[in-house]
SEMARNU-35221 format. One line per 4 residues: their letters; for each residue x, y, z of C-alpha. Coordinates in steps of 0.2 Angstrom, whole numbers. Layout:
// SEMARNU-35221
A	X,Y,Z | ...
//
This chain:
// SEMARNU-35221
MANY	-39,-113,-227 | -37,-107,-245 | -25,-116,-256 | -11,-105,-264
TFLH	-1,-119,-272 | -4,-114,-290 | -3,-95,-288 | 11,-85,-296
PLLL	24,-81,-283 | 22,-62,-284 | 3,-64,-282 | 6,-76,-268
LLVL	17,-63,-259 | 3,-49,-262 | -10,-61,-254 | 0,-65,-239
LFAS	5,-47,-236 | -14,-42,-237 | -19,-56,-225 | -5,-51,-213
HEVE	-11,-33,-214 | -29,-38,-210 | -24,-48,-195 | -13,-33,-188
KRYA	-28,-21,-192 | -40,-32,-183 | -30,-37,-168 | -19,-22,-165
WGRE	-15,-20,-146 | 1,-10,-145 | 5,4,-134 | -1,17,-147
LVHL	-17,11,-154 | -32,-1,-151 | -44,-5,-165 | -61,-7,-157
EAIS	-76,-13,-168 | -90,-1,-167 | -103,-14,-164 | -94,-18,-147
LTPA	-99,0,-141 | -117,-4,-143 | -124,-14,-128 | -136,-28,-132
TTCK	-153,-29,-125 | -152,-47,-119 | -141,-54,-105 | -125,-63,-109
DHTN	-119,-74,-95 | -100,-75,-93 | -100,-82,-75 | -99,-101,-80
GRGL	-107,-105,-63 | -93,-95,-53 | -97,-87,-37 | -111,-73,-35
TLAH	-117,-65,-50 | -112,-46,-52 | -124,-36,-63 | -127,-18,-68
RQGP	-142,-12,-59 | -150,-5,-75 | -145,-19,-87 | -154,-34,-94
CSPL	-144,-45,-82 | -150,-36,-67 | -161,-46,-54 | -170,-29,-53
AANR	-176,-31,-71 | -194,-30,-66 | -191,-11,-61 | -178,-9,-75
QSRD	-178,7,-85 | -167,13,-99 | -150,20,-93 | -151,37,-86
SGLI	-133,44,-88 | -138,60,-79 | -143,51,-64 | -128,40,-64
FLRD	-116,54,-64 | -126,64,-51 | -123,48,-40 | -105,47,-45
QSRV	-102,65,-40 | -110,62,-23 | -99,47,-21 | -83,56,-26
HSMN	-88,71,-14 | -90,59,0 | -73,51,-3 | -65,68,-4
VLGE	-72,74,12 | -68,57,21 | -50,59,15 | -48,75,23
SPAL	-50,69,41 | -49,53,51 | -65,42,50 | -75,38,65
PTGD	-70,22,74 | -76,6,67 | -75,-4,83 | -74,-23,84
HGEN	-87,-36,79 | -92,-53,88 | -94,-56,106 | -95,-41,117
ARLP	-93,-30,102 | -95,-11,102 | -104,-10,85 | -101,7,75
IRGG	-111,22,73 | -102,30,59 | -101,39,43 | -96,33,25
AAPG	-95,36,7 | -112,38,-2 | -116,20,-7 | -131,24,-18
AGEF	-119,28,-31 | -114,10,-34 | -120,4,-51 | -118,-15,-48
VVTV	-128,-27,-37 | -127,-45,-30 | -140,-56,-22 | -137,-64,-6
GLGT	-149,-74,6 | -153,-69,24 | -163,-79,37 | -172,-95,38
PKVD	-181,-98,27 | -169,-89,16 | -175,-72,9 | -165,-67,-7
LTLI	-160,-49,-6 | -152,-38,-20 | -139,-27,-13 | -127,-13,-20
FDTG	-110,-20,-21 | -98,-8,-12 | -80,-10,-9 | -80,7,0
SDIT	-92,2,14 | -90,-8,29 | -108,-11,35 | -120,-23,26
WTQC	-138,-17,29 | -155,-21,22 | -173,-13,26 | -183,-23,39
EPCP	-201,-24,44 | -208,-15,53 | -201,0,44 | -208,17,48
NCYH	-198,26,35 | -192,15,21 | -191,17,2 | -199,5,-11
QQDP	-188,-10,-14 | -191,-24,-27 | -187,-38,-16 | -199,-43,-1
MFEP	-193,-34,14 | -184,-44,28 | -194,-48,43 | -183,-54,58
SKST	-197,-61,68 | -201,-74,54 | -183,-81,54 | -180,-96,65
TYSD	-161,-92,65 | -163,-73,70 | -155,-67,86 | -148,-51,94
PQCT	-129,-48,94 | -120,-44,110 | -115,-26,111 | -114,-12,124
ESDC	-130,-4,118 | -147,-12,124 | -154,-11,107 | -138,-11,96
PYSI	-142,4,86 | -133,9,70 | -133,25,60 | -124,29,44
EYAD	-123,47,39 | -115,49,22 | -107,65,16 | -119,68,2
GSHS	-133,69,14 | -140,52,12 | -142,41,28 | -147,24,35
SGYY	-151,20,53 | -159,5,63 | -152,-8,74 | -140,-23,72
IQDL	-146,-41,72 | -138,-57,67 | -144,-71,56 | -139,-84,44
LTLT	-130,-77,28 | -131,-88,13 | -119,-84,-1 | -121,-100,-11
PEYQ	-129,-117,-5 | -111,-122,0 | -107,-107,9 | -118,-102,24
FPNF	-113,-92,39 | -123,-92,55 | -124,-76,66 | -119,-64,53
IFGC	-121,-47,60 | -129,-34,48 | -139,-18,50 | -158,-20,50
SQNN	-164,-3,43 | -179,7,49 | -175,24,43 | -168,28,26
SHNF	-166,42,13 | -172,37,-4 | -155,37,-13 | -154,18,-16
GVTA	-166,15,-30 | -176,-1,-28 | -161,-11,-21 | -164,-19,-3
GVLG	-148,-11,4 | -129,-12,3 | -116,-26,4 | -101,-19,13
LGQG	-85,-26,6 | -73,-14,13 | -58,-20,23 | -64,-13,40
RTSL	-67,-24,55 | -86,-24,53 | -87,-28,34 | -93,-44,26
ISHI	-75,-49,22 | -70,-48,41 | -86,-58,46 | -82,-73,35
SSQF	-63,-72,36 | -62,-89,45 | -69,-97,29 | -61,-86,16
SNIF	-45,-80,24 | -49,-61,19 | -48,-65,1 | -60,-60,-13
CYCI	-60,-57,-32 | -72,-49,-44 | -74,-45,-62 | -84,-30,-68
PGSE	-93,-33,-85 | -88,-23,-100 | -106,-18,-104 | -123,-17,-95
SSNG	-129,-32,-106 | -116,-44,-98 | -114,-50,-80 | -98,-53,-69
YLLF	-94,-62,-54 | -89,-61,-36 | -78,-75,-29 | -71,-78,-11
GMEA	-57,-88,-4 | -50,-103,-13 | -62,-100,-28 | -55,-83,-30
LRNC	-37,-89,-30 | -41,-103,-42 | -49,-90,-55 | -40,-74,-51
QTKN	-23,-77,-44 | -8,-70,-55 | 9,-63,-54 | 4,-45,-57
TTPL	3,-39,-39 | 4,-22,-31 | 5,-19,-12 | -11,-15,-3
IIDQ	-8,1,8 | -17,2,25 | -23,19,30 | -27,19,49
NNPS	-38,35,47 | -48,27,33 | -47,9,35 | -62,4,24
YYYV	-54,9,7 | -42,-1,-4 | -27,10,-6 | -13,6,-19
NLVG	2,16,-26 | -2,21,-44 | 15,29,-50 | 10,33,-68
IAFG	-2,31,-83 | 3,26,-101 | -9,33,-114 | -6,32,-132
NQTF	12,38,-136 | 14,46,-119 | 18,41,-101 | 12,53,-87
SLSS	20,52,-70 | 10,53,-55 | 25,51,-43 | 32,67,-49
ESPP	16,77,-44 | 18,87,-28 | 12,80,-17 | 11,63,-25
PRTI	-8,58,-25 | -15,43,-16 | -25,31,-25 | -41,21,-20
IDSG	-48,7,-31 | -67,9,-28 | -82,-1,-36 | -94,13,-31
TTIT	-86,26,-42 | -91,25,-60 | -77,35,-69 | -59,37,-63
RLPP	-54,54,-56 | -36,60,-59 | -26,76,-54 | -31,90,-66
SIYS	-14,91,-73 | -14,72,-78 | -32,73,-84 | -28,88,-95
AIQT	-13,79,-103 | -23,63,-106 | -37,74,-114 | -25,81,-126
EFAN	-18,64,-131 | -36,58,-133 | -40,72,-144 | -25,69,-155
YMSN	-30,51,-158 | -48,56,-161 | -44,70,-173 | -51,60,-188
YPVA	-69,59,-180 | -82,73,-179 | -82,82,-162 | -99,79,-152
DPLT	-107,90,-139 | -101,87,-121 | -111,74,-112 | -109,82,-95
KLMD	-97,94,-86 | -88,78,-81 | -86,71,-99 | -83,85,-111
TCYD	-72,77,-124 | -84,68,-135 | -85,62,-153 | -98,57,-166
LRGQ	-94,39,-172 | -110,36,-182 | -106,25,-197 | -89,20,-191
ENVN	-85,1,-194 | -71,2,-182 | -64,15,-170 | -46,19,-166
LPEM	-43,22,-148 | -27,25,-138 | -22,11,-126 | -22,15,-107
VLQF	-10,6,-95 | -11,9,-77 | 7,8,-69 | 6,2,-51
ENTD	20,-1,-40 | 28,-18,-46 | 16,-21,-60 | 8,-13,-76
VRLD	-11,-16,-79 | -17,-15,-97 | -35,-9,-98 | -49,-17,-108
PSAV	-53,-6,-124 | -70,-3,-117 | -62,5,-102 | -56,21,-112
VWRE	-73,28,-117 | -91,30,-111 | -103,27,-125 | -119,37,-123
SDAQ	-124,33,-141 | -115,31,-158 | -116,50,-159 | -109,53,-142
VCLA	-93,43,-137 | -83,52,-123 | -67,50,-114 | -71,41,-98
VAPN	-60,50,-85 | -62,66,-76 | -52,78,-65 | -53,78,-46
RKRP	-52,97,-44 | -57,97,-26 | -44,84,-21 | -30,84,-34
DLVI	-20,73,-22 | -33,59,-23 | -35,47,-37 | -50,36,-38
IGSV	-50,21,-50 | -68,19,-55 | -78,4,-61 | -77,9,-80
QQQN	-58,7,-79 | -60,-9,-70 | -70,-18,-83 | -66,-35,-89
LNIL	-52,-36,-76 | -50,-50,-62 | -46,-40,-47 | -40,-50,-32
YNIQ	-40,-43,-15 | -28,-53,-3 | -30,-43,13 | -21,-55,24
DNKV	-5,-53,13 | -8,-35,9 | -8,-36,-9 | -20,-33,-24
EFGN	-18,-44,-40 | -24,-40,-58 | -28,-52,-72 | -38,-54,-88
GGCG	-56,-56,-83 | -68,-69,-89 | -83,-57,-90 | -82,-51,-108
N	-93,-38,-118
//
């Protein structure tokens, strides 16, 4: 630390005031303004590991941390947002009518033939092991799907995946589940036109060497559309009775937590049970709302959004919108009136920066930040029932390039009564789902930029 003992008192005062100003400038985190260094908007080309050995690694499917790196291509935002629109369309449609019955799992179960939201939209993947000897498979991480499935040999109509395809006949722990159908068929028809079908089997699931689950029931797919990239299938983390969480509830008590990384060059984590509680439990809780018509989704009560100098009430909307937290949606969807007010507030804060061309129809409020050493962004706070959640600065914008940085929320014009909180707004948060106690908890995440 510098020694100011021999400075003139007036000079010393000036030095201290300047230092105080610099600290305030660098670390400002008030309701009105967040100072974000421009370098943090630029994703690195190498992977930064923030898991510290915790749980399963959660990685962006197109980033340098992805286990699909052998087939990794540069980020295609057009494709990401096409998938995102399909996902939102699916959720909008499912929200209009009751879902098909999910049935029970386990002995004498009637396993489901059902519909669901488009899972191919999910931008994050995890790797689990199936069978004996274990086959590692990279699956789309999806909190909006119940069924876990992977492509299996023989497969008459499968797409190309990076991992070796699972062959039940080569696993010494494979068996057929008990169900009312002779061959246990499953079929998922998604609202965007994608599909997966095959039959159910049961085999050993390996999450980590310490956590293995015999007789895990999953879909063995033999007929798929080509909407899933080079992943091996989907890991269903919804709260329905056929999901992964339900199957492993005896060990983990229907509790899990994840942290979505703040950039494609970082990884996050997925934790279960006591490990989730140790790393993610907080006092910032909001009730988990159960919808019997759509039991897979995680509904919460979002009553308002504080953004910059303004607070926008959702509870005053008519009717008040329902809110889903969803890992498979990329950018948050809001009622058009709320979106318009946030867009105006964002434009006010960004008025000192040059306007850039719209990135897509979804994100049409963009700015050119080339040459900026730091960027002033309004802070966003999600006001849930019982708790406020202050979002990470990276959750406010989508950076396509330094020349095109856009507001990362969009209007849900088809369903103004449905809010979907997407993965961008969940970045760097620990989100703990405690299904047995019907609550969701939020904390500062450990998977930084």
